C-alpha angles and dihedrals in degrees: 000000000000117000117251113253113245115249116268117261092236093055094048090049090051091051090050091053091046088056089062094056096091092049092045090051090050092051092048096047100040103028114019098039096049089047092052091047091050090051092046095050095038100046101032133058129227091277093053096253120140113254140164094202092098091055089054088074089067088071093056112116091233092054092044090051089051092052090048091051090051091047099052092041091051093043094048095047091043092054093044092046092047095050097045092039091052090051090053090050091050091051090054094046094095095046124099113258090228095043123116097247094048091047092048093049092048091050093047091049091052091051099042093046087064096038103107144108122057093348094057093043091051091048091056094043091051091047107039103004123120089278097025124138096247091043092055092047091052091047088055087055091049096257118127111190090183097053090119095045140289096304091163089076094046134068096284088054090067094063097078096044091048093049088049092066096029095064096056090044088055090050091054096047102036101041094076091055092049092047090052092067105117117235088218089069092058091046092050090049091054092045090055091051099263127143134223090263093050090050092058095040097047104027115010101047097041092048094046096042096089092048092046092050092046091051090048090054089050090052090049091054090046093054095041092057098040115118115154099066093046092046092052097043105034098044095161123068132000103265097158134037098258089053090046089055089052090052091049091052096047100038121083094218127019116176088333093282132121123223092019090147090060092050091050091048089050089053090051091049090053093050095045091043092055091047093050091047089055088046092055092049094050093042090053089055092047091051091064094078096031092063 
């Protein structure tokens, strides 16, 4: 029986490129096309002429305040999510990767990281809303968490829902870096007279710092671009940039400028782009010891 001839290199290369078609289509439809539309509506007027008038709205005090609100909300929830998520990862460090608890936590993190939008907003409203179950129980005990106003439907009310999906996202992204710590490092530390504390202070924390910072930046970008949860929970006002874009799209006149939504989207693209660029740089540094 004659041996089968191996496939030609050109054919195998063509098949490899064809395998990238679904991913390329995803990038074009959900990343490239929205970016082009944001540029077109933000840098061009209704007649198609290039203009910078739309970008002038980004210097308006109201818009600047909105960007600041999005920034501190994203930064706060990213730091909280990173810290608590890292603690969860540390708690799972000694568990078997195939054990029941580790598998359950990994599965729950994958689900809760994507649990957002109307479902998450409804869960918090039903729990700690004005008529929520926990709210009513606390009122029965003489504790009124809304004595100073319905903060759950304002900007501070977004902190808890955002942290809710930031923590599991941190677990997903940071756990591989924590698991990559080599046991030989701890053994060498003990051999040289070190302690558990000295290992983390001199080896563990410095090695994990780039990965931790990269994951925190990823959480910041995730919170900065979130829309559905905020739209469902904070139905009044435009406290953050995604809600301000919604207002610009649904209002007939906003600050007397056309295509304001495109200018706001362009501003968001710039912010998220810078954050993800920093993320790639830090992640490249972290990959040196993970290889």
